[in-house]
C-alpha positions, 0 to 999 in steps of 0.5 A: 437881327431876328428877335429871339422869342421864348416861352417862360413857362417852359423855360423857367422850370427847365432852368430850375430842373437844370440848376437843381441838378448841379452841385452849385448854381450857375449864377453870380458868386457872392460869398467865399462859401459859394466861391469855394463850391464853385472852385470844387465843382470847376475842378471836378468839371476839369477832371472830366473835360481836361483840354477837350474844347469839343467835350459835351461839358466844355461850354458849362466849364467855361461858363463856370470859369467866367463866373469864378474869374468874376468873383476873383476880380472883385475879391482877389487881386491877381493881375489880369495877365498870361498865366506865366505872369500870373505865376510870376506874381504869385512866386513873388508874393510867396518869395518862391524860386523856380525849383520850389515849383518842380512838384507842380510844374515838372523840371525847372526847365519847364518852370523856366519855359512856362514863366517865359511864355514858351510852354502852356500850363496844362490842366494837371498842373493848373490844378496843382498850382491852384491848390498851392496858392489857393486860387482858382485853376482857372488864372492858370489856363 
């Protein structure tokens, strides 16, 4: 494996300029306020990137999603599971039925398909569920 070399004198100013151009720092999240800002920015990125894995900002969205997921795993005890299982867990916690999620997911049959792993949650649905449950949309994607 070849060692990667870099010049810290040029990298540090470039990194600082990049960080200053963003509405949040791409770094570990340490507080609820930082978490809220990061989730807000992630939702803005989701609006732009959507499901397009080839989008030029897709890597940034993935990195931000990982930072949010790391914070949530330390501060919000959601199960590490498929999105449908997370949704079922949240439904149980809130005492909801499938018909209660029609506004977020669509018809009751769609809710059933998501819960049974036969349908994936799209970006719009993930954002709606995140808003309803007060969690990051990343747990549903």
